[in-house]
N, C-alpha and C positions, 0 to 999 in steps of 0.2 A: 474092180469095175468102177468106172467113173460115175459119180452121182449126177443125174440129169434132170431131176425135178425136185421141187421143194418137199414133196411128200417123202422122198427118200432120205431127207435129212431128219431122221428119227433119233430117238434117244441112243440107240446103239451106234449110229454114225457119229453123233456128238461125242460119245465116250471114246470112240476110236480116234477121233481128232484130238481129244484131250490127251490121251495116252501118247500119241505120236509126238505132240509138242511138249510133253513133260520131259522128254529126253534132251540130250545135248544138241546144240546147234552152233557150229563153228565155221568160220571162214577157212577155206582150204586152198583156194586158187583164184587168180585173176588173169584174164586174158584180154589183150588188146588186138590180137590177130588170130586168125583161124589156126595157124600152126602152133599157137600157144595153148590151145584147149587141153584140158586134163584128160588122161585116159578114162574111158568109160568104166564106171564101177557101180553106179547107182542109177535108177530112173531119175529123170530130171524134169522139173516144172519151172518154166521161165515166167518172170514177172515183167510185163511190158506196159508202156504207157508214155504219154507225152511228158516232156520235161516238167517237173514240179507238180505232177499229178498226185504224189504222195506215196510212191513205191517204198522208199526207205522207211517212212513212218509206219506203213502197213506191215512191212517185214518185222520191224521192231515190236509192233503190237501183237503179231501172230506168235512170236517166239518169247515174248515177255522179257526181252532184253533191250534196255534203253539205247545201247550203242552198237547193236549188231550191225546195222547198216547206217552209214553216216547220213544225217539229215542236213540239207543245206537250203538256204533261202535263195541260192543262186541257181537258176535253171541251167541244166546241162552239166552239172557237177560230176555225175557218174560218167566216166570215160571208158569203162571196160566192162566185160562180163565178170561178175563176181559170184563165185560158187560157194554155197554154204552146205555143209553136211548136217542133215537133220536125222538124228537118232540112227545113223547108218542104214536108213531106209529110203531116204529121198534127198536129192540135191535140189536146193532152191537157188535159182539163178536170177540175180538182179541185173537187168539189162540196161544199157544206156538209153536215156530218154530220147524220144524222136520229136521232130517238129519244132525245135528251138531255133527260131529264125535268126537270132543274133549270134549264134555260133559261127565261127569262121567256116567258110564254105568247104575248105579241104577237110577240116576236122569233122564237120557234120557228115560229109560223104563217107569218111572212114567209119564213123559210128554206125551209119545206116548200112554200109556194106557189110560190116562185121555182124550186125544183128540179123540182117536178112539171110546171109550165108549160113549162120548158125542155125536159124530156124529151118531152113531148107534141108540141111545136110546132117543133122545130129540124130543118129538112130535111137539114142537113149531118151530123146525128148518125148515125154508123155502128153504134154499139153502146155498151153500158155494161159496165164491169168492176164487178161487185158484190162487194165485199170482205166476207168473213165471218171472224170471229175463231175460229181453230181451238180455242181454250181454252174457249169458252162455247157454250151452247145457242142454237138459233135463237130469236129474239125475235119478239114480235107485230109490231113495227115492220118487221123484215126480211120477214115474210110479207106485210105490207101493201104494201111496195114491189114485191115479186115479183108480186103480183096486179095492181098498176098496170102493170108491164111487159107482162103478158099482155094486159090490156085495150087497151093502146096499141100492141101488136105491136112492142115495142122489143126487139131482140136483146140478150141479156145473157149474160155469161160470169161464172161464179162463181169467185172467187179466194179461197182460204183464206190467212189471214195468221198470222204468229207460230207457225209449226209447230215452230220450234226449242224452244218452251216446253211441248210436250206429248210424252209418251212414244210410241214407235212403235205400240204396240197401241191407244192412245187415238186416234192419228191415223188408223189404219186404219179404226176404227169411224166416226170423223167423216167420212172420205172416202166411206165406203159410205152413210152417212146423207145427205150432201149430194148424192151421185150419184143416189140415189133421189128426192130432192127435185127435182133438175133435170129428171129424166125425166117428172115430172108436169106440167111447164109448157112450153107450146109455144114460148114466146119464148126459152127457155134453150138455150144450146149444151150438148150432152151431154158436157161435158168439165169436170172440176174440176181447177183448178190450185193445188196446195199451194205456198206460198212462205214465205220467211223473209227479211226485210230485213237481219237480223243476219248470217246465214251465206251468203246469196246463193242458197240453194236455190230452184229454180223460176224464177229471174229470167230466165235465157236462154230458157226455154220461154214465159214471158209476153211477152217481147220478140218472139218468133216469132209469137205470136198477134196482137200489135199490128201487126206488119209486114204481116200478111195483110189488115188493115183500112186500111192507109195508101194514099195516092195513088201 
C-alpha cells in the first residue's frame, strides 16, 4: 500500500526502504518510442520533473551509486525513458525532462509525446514521483503535468529537491505552498517529501515511500 502521510513513515517503513535499496539496481532498458518499451515484468515508478530539477542526482542518492543515472549541467540531456531494475521488486523509470524551452521544437514534442503516452497507457505504472525544485516557483509546465495526472487518474507524489540550497524559513513557506497545491488535486498523495541529494536529507523517507509501491 502506498504511504500517504508522514505518520506512516515509521521505523518499519524506513527499514523496508533500506532493505529494498540495499539490493542491486541496474539499468536494463532505454526507450525513445512507445514501441520500444520493455515487456512488463515489475511494478514501475516513474520520476518526472522539469529539465535540470535533479532527477539523476536523486536517483543516484537513492541507490547509493554515483553513476547510476548520468548527471548533466545541460538541461534536456535525458532523451529517453531509462528503466532500472531495483532488487527485482521495482522498476525505477527516469523520464525525459519537460519544459526546456531551448530544446528544438520537434525534439521537445517527441519527448513530451513519449512521456505523456507512457503515463497514460502503462498498466504496470504504480505512481509518479514529481520532482519540484525548492528554489524556484511553480512553472506553467509543472501545472500542465499535474493537470494531466488528474485527468489520467495517475497517482503522484511531490518530491522537493535541492532543499540544502534554501534557508529554513523559505523551505517552510515552500512546503506549505506545495502542500496546499497537492490537496487541490485528487491524484496527489497529500504528503510532500523534502529531499537533498547533497546532504541525504529525506532520502530514507523517500525510500520508504517507494518500498510501499514495490512488489
